[in-house]
N, C-alpha and C positions, 0 to 999 in steps of 0.2 A: 335099312335094317338100323333101330335106335338101340344102342348100347345103354348100360346101367348108367354111366357117367352123364349122358344126356338126360336121362330119366331124374337123376338127381339134381341136376342144374335146372331142369324144368320145375322139379318140385320145390328147390329153393326160391326161384323165382317168384312162383305162386305163394309160397309163404311170405315172403317179403312185402308183395302187393296186399296180401290179406291184412298184414300187421298196420301197413299205411292205410289201407281203408278204414280199419277199426280206429285208428287215431283220428282220421279225418272225420268220422262219426262222432267221436267223442268232444272234439272241438266244436263240431257243429252243435251237439247238444248243449255246451256249455255257453256258446256264445247266443243262442237262440234265448237260453232259460237266464243267463245273467246279465248280458250286455244289451240284447234286442227286447227284453222283457216280454216274449211273446207268449208265455205261458207254456204250461207243461203238455197242455191239449194239442199244441202244434209240433211238439217234439216227441210223442209218444213212440214212433216209428225208431228214432236213435234210441230212446230208452229202452225197448224192446230188443234191440240188437245189441246194446252194451250189457244187458242182463243176459241174453240167450247165448251169446258167443261163449263166454267162460263156462257156462253150464254144460253146454254141448261138448266143449273141449274136455273138460272134466270126465263127462259121461262116456265119450268115445274112448279116451285114453285108458278107462277103467275097464271098458270092454275089450280092447286090445292088449290089456294087462301090460300097460306102460305106467311107469310112475313119475308124476309130475317133480317129485321129490328130486329125481335125478337132474333135474333142469334147474330146481329152486331148492339147494341145499339148506340153506337156511345160515350159511357162513357169513362172512364179513361182506362179501359182495351183495348178498340179499338185504343184508340190514342197511348198507349204504345205498342201495338202490331204493328201498322203502324209505328211507330219511329224505333223499334227494327228491323223489317223486312229490312225497308229502310237501316238502319244502316250495317246489316249484307250484304245486296246486294252491298252496296257501297264499304265495305271492300273487298268483293270478285273482284269486277269489277277493283278496284284500285291496287291489288295485281296483278292481271294478266295483266293488263297494265304496271304496273311497271317491273314486270319480263319478259314480252315480248318486253319490249320497243317498242311498236309499235307507241307511239304517243308521241309527246313532252309533258312537263306537263302541259302547257296551254291548250293544245288540251284535256288532259285528265281530268283536272279539269271541263271544260266546258262541256264534256261528262257526268261526273259525276252529274253537276249541272241540266243538261236536263233530265238525267234519274230520278233524285229525283223529280224534278218538274213534270214530267209524272205520276210518280209513286204515289206521293201525291194528284195530281189532279184526278187520277182516282178512288183513295180509298175515297176520299171524295165524288166526284160525285156518286158513287155507293151507298154511304150512304145515300144521299138525294134521290135517286132512291128508295131503300130499304124503307126509312119511308114515301114517298109518297104513295107507294103500301100498306104499313102497314094502314095508314089512309083511302085509297080506301077498303081495306079489312074490317077494323073496321065498315065503313058506310055499307057496304054490310051486315054484320051478325048482324047489330042492329035492 
């Protein structure tokens, strides 16, 4: 007989492996496109996975009346993680561009600025969507 604690532990393990696989796919996409210059056509599967997983997660959470705002509250921790992940991504991006010497310095800086702007915009737009969903769910459960 399987009790609730064992089910929760199994779900935790599955969740952790899912996150690990998702990051491996992201690293694969980055390495293929920036470092190996294989082109977008050769990494379309990774791109689809990187796009579909967050969309599916959001839709499934909405169907279950879960709010992602409960997990991403927008406080200091969220802002810190946003800045940290943005800095790490920029460092990797700049390192690859400098070592591969694919672009002139001005083009590389513009590319990094565009990436940072898009990254920050998506993070904060999603936070607003999560908060709106939380308010909607709160009204539904009242």
